[in-house]
Residue, then its C-alpha position, 0 to 999 in steps of 0.5 A: m693746056f697749062d693756061k686752061y687748067d692753071l698748071h704753070d704754078v703747080y708745074n714749077m713747085a718743088d715735090n709736085r708730083a702729088l699736086l700735078e696728079w690732083r690737078a690732072a684728076t680735077a681737070a678730067e673731071s671738069e671735061g667730063l672724063l671723070d665723074e664728079g667727086v672721083a678725084e677727091l675719093l681717090f686721093t682721100d683713099a690714098g691718104v692725101d689730104t686734098d684741102e692741104l694740096e690746095n693750101r700749098i698751091t695758094r701758098y705758092k701763088m701768095d709767095k710770088l706776090r711777096i717776090d719783086k725785082a727778081e733777076l739773074f746776074t753773073p758775078l765779075a769773077g764768072e762763077g756761075t749764074y745767080i739769082r736775087c730779089m726782094v722779099d716783102g720789100k727787103e733786098q736779098a743777097g744772090r744765090k746760085l742757080s743749080e745746073e739744071d735751072v741754069a740749063g733751062k730744062n723747065p720751059f714754064v719757068d718764071m722768074k718769080g717762081q724760081a725766086v720762091k724756090y730759092f728763097q723759100d727759107v726766107l718765105d717760110e721764116k717770115r711766115m712762121r713769124n706772123r703765125r707766132t704773133d697771130m692773135s687767138g681765135g677768140n680775140k680775133k672773133l671779137i675784134s671782127v665784131l667790134m669792127d662791125i659795130k664801129e662800121n655801123l656807128k659811123r654809117g648811122y646803122i644804129d638799129e635792132e641788129l645793132y642791138r642784138k649783136v651788143c646783147v650777144h657779146e654784152n659780157d666783153l663789151r661791157k669791159a668798154g663801158i657799152t651795154p645794150n641799154d646804151v644802144r637802145e637809147l641811141m636808137e630812141l634818140k635816133a628815132k626822135l631825129a628821123f624827121c626835122p620839124d615841118p614848116h607846113s605844120y607851123s603854117i609857114q609856106e615860104p621856102e625863104k622864110v624857112d632857110y632864113i630860120y635854119e640858117n640863123a637858128d644859133n643867132p640870138h638876135v635873129i628877127l621874127y615877128n609872128e608867133e608860128d615863126k618863133c615856134f618853128l625857130n624853137a622847134v629847130r633849135d630843139y632839134y639841133s640840140m638833140n642832133a648835137e647830143y646824138k652825135q656826141r653819144v655816138k662818138e663817145m661809144l666809137g671811142q669806146v669801141d676803139a679803146l677795147r679793140g686797142q686793148l685786145k690788139y695790145n694783148s694779142e701782141a704781147m709776145y711781140e712786145e716782149e721781143e721788141i723790149k728784149v732786143l732794145t735792152d740788149m742794144f742798150f746794155r751790150k751796144k749791139r744786136t742779137p743776131e737771131l733777133a735782129n734777123s727777125y723781119g718783125a723786129d727789124t721793121c718795127m724797132l730798127h726802121k721806126n726808132g732810127l736804129e739802123d743808122a745808129y747801128y752802123v756809126n763807127d763809135n763802139g755802139v754808143s750811137l746804138q746805146w743812145k737810140a735804144g735808151i731813148a726808145l726804152e725811155a719812150k716806153g716808160l721802161l727807163s726814167r726820163g734823162t737816164t740815157e743822157n746822164l749815162l752817156k754824159g758820164i762817159g763824155v759823150s754829148a746827144d749833138m755828137i751822136n746826131e752828128n755822127i748819125r747825120r754824117i752816115r745818112v749823107d754817106k748812104l747817099r754816096v754809095n749805090d749799086v750795092k751788091v752782097f753775094y756768096s762766092e762758091a770759090v772761097g765759101e765767104d760772103y762778100i760786099r761790092c758797091k760804088v762810092d761817089g760814082i766809082e766802082h770799088e773792089e769787093r770786101k768779105l763780110t764778117p760772120e756777124d754781119v753775114k747773120c745780121h744783114y739778111g734781116t735788113t733792107e739797108f744794104a747801103l749801110l753795109a756799104v758805108k760800114y765797109y767802105r768807111d775809109v774811101l768815103d773819109n778819103n773822098r770827103e777830105k778830097g772834096m769828091m763827095t757827091a752828097d751833102e747834108q742839104m740833100v739829107e734835109r730835103m729828104d726829111m722834108p714832107d713831100v707837100e713842102r718839097l713840091i710847094d718849094i719846087y713849084q715856087n722856085g724850081v729844083n734846087e741843087p740838093e734836089m737835082k742831086l737827089a734825082k740824079a742819084m735815083e738813077k742808079s739807087e732808091v735812096d729817096n722815096f720822093w724821087w722814087g715816086y715822081f721820077d720822069s714826071g717832068l720834076d726833073s726837066p732842065r727847064i725851070e718852068e716845066q719843073k714848076c708846072a710839074a710840081f703844081y700838077i702833082l700838088g693836086d694829089y696833096l689837097d689833104e695836106l695842105r694848111p693855111g699859108m702854104l699857097t694863095n687863095g688863088e693857087i688853091i682854086e686852081l688846083c681844085k679845078a678840073n684839068m680836063v683834057h677835052p671839053d666834051n669828056t664827060i668822064n672828068t666832070r666830077e674831077e672837081e668834086g674829088k678834089l673838094m673831098k680832100l680839101p681841108e675844111d678851113f678853105f671852104p669859105m674861100i671856095e664858096q666865096s670865089g664863085e668859081f665852082d658850082e654851088n650845087m657841087i659845093a653843097y653836095v661835098k659839104v653834105l657828104r662831108d657832114m660840114g656845118r649844118i644841112t639846111p633845106k636849101s643845101a639839101l636841095q642843092s646837093m640832090e640837084y647835083y647828084l641827080s644830074a651827075r649820076a645820070q651822065w653817060v659816056w660813049d664807048p665806041d668799042g661797043r657792048e654785046n647785044d642780045f645776039g652777041e655782036l658788038e655794037p657801039a654803046c654808052y655806060y654810066p660811070n656814076m652809078e655808084m655815086e652816094n646818095p646824099a638823101g641818106k645824110f639828112t632827114p626826108n622832110l628837110i626838103n618839102e613835098r613839092e620839091w621832091h615831087r619836082l625832082s621826081m618828075l625832072h630826073p628818071k629813076e632808071v640809070g642805064n638798065e638799073v632802076m635806081p629810086f632817090v627819093p627816101p622813105g618819108a619824104f611824103k607824109t603819106d609815106r608815114i602813114s599806115d592802117v587807115q580806117v574810116y568808120t561810121m560811129r553810133d551816133g551816125r558820125t564818121a571817124i578816121r583813125c590811122t597810125v603815123d610813124n608807126e604810132q597809133q593815133g586817136s580817132r577824129f571826126l570827119s567834117e560833114t562835107d568830107a564824110k558826105d564826099f567819102s568813097e572808095r575813090v577817095n585817098r585815105k592817106e591824103l585824107a588822114a594827113r589833113y586830119f592828122m597834120d599836128t602829129f608831124i609836129m615835134k612832141p615838145e611843140r605839139n601842145v603849143a600847136l594844138g593851143r593855137 
């Protein structure tokens, strides 16, 4: 019953009587025991806001998602059962369970639900903080509009809908320099680019010659002999020139949208900015953190972590390091003149090198402490900290009132341990008993891709091995947290190298020339198929090339190791270089061959009778059609016809046509009229690309053979062929 009506969460919530009654009433409605709407009426008459009840349930579910690593524990002193957890990624000190919860009287309770109950104040404090920094309704709505406009621009949806949207918000968008007229001009430019120059209109039939002209459009020394070829080359150059202008104007408008969006976001966060400055100023002048503001999660994350202030806070130098870091942050914000902090510290005989050395020592010492626990002793009524230093456990030590107030806002419990066990750390350093050194810190500062390359080339060195070992008891290194038990920690060097090389496949977008050899990059981009007949992984190489930086593509193309059609597909979708008729056709060939691949599912699907039987499915149905990235007439009509005959429109049970509108000239012709003039001659007129064309006389043969069986659009295409030529070249073509 609890599962069927989702009553578990409601049952575990505090003050849940009204919630249980509401859920029970709605459950009765769903079972037909109450008429629909009765529950709402009963609660409304009783003065209960049912929307608020549902909001409470939703908040509780969301709060559970914010809880992680909830666990029960008993202190060494055996003073009852405690619960601890992480809230929004920040570790919380343990809190004692009530006798009722310890006895387990609630059989449906779950650990995260218990954590929500005991850490509700922490959850609510963070929620209130978010409300304070929430933007105004007007700004929020305008930012949403700007996001829609940005998405339209990026996808090329520059149409009447975008124009109307800009007109509605014209006053606001003028602040960014965007007007309806700008959008209208973009629409007109896009309309001119809807079709590229048609080689058939220039009497060019050979596909090889068309490809040659497209590929050499920028070459001033291109060799062409007849006048038609030269005119087509000029038309292609005009098209590319307009296309470059169009892309530049779209890019500029995107920048204007981002600038206005950033300004609105900055205004909405003015309160947060003021609070950040207040905290930094307090640190700079008083050399300490204000407990009330330091306990704010937003300020803690943004200021302490971003500016490296947490490490500085725990350096035992009377707040000088904290003052230094806060001053540098204020200088970066323009609130202090450059050099002010350095000059101030020089006056008291402190150098930047000395401060950085102290901070480096703190970072090393953080690696030497683990199993840090902060807890409240009911017997003594005080907060304590306990940890292991260099692998040896030490007795708990009492926190000062100031640290009790501040430590709830920080994730760095290890820094508290460094502060309170400074004597142990220094003593072990003198005795050479340290379990960490600066080399380990240097490794942690390296980008993950560089660490992986080093492991691939040399194996795991001693600092890395120490960090891996430290991860068994403490989350000190994000790198090893992500790749623990991945094979990198294998005792065999060859296995370490193999694992590192395999993982590098996830970092293709971060590779730069010189990091790996061409052969290694080619090997990384190849598919790692478990079974040769496993069609699920056939697009793995495509996915890798989608992430690979553009600088490597000439090498990829010259290697001969990858399918040319796949490379063309990737380049078209990524807008790399100019799209030629050859690359457009290759991209379509790859798309059509890959999207119709099917995978056999032995588990089966339900048939029309509800029975399970083996079936297949199509994993690539959502694959993007490259035809949306180039003009439809870049591929000639003969090739479009061949593709439509060769590849089915149906994928599984879905009809998915792939030929874009306008691929055939007849698609661009409408309203064809054939009529007889007063002098007895027969004329034809039509609309091409939504533009009305003037009448033209049919030849005697066509007039004589005309009947209702004649395809009027094909007839119009013959007589209005010159209308498909770009306007700058139309007069020249007509002259010919």
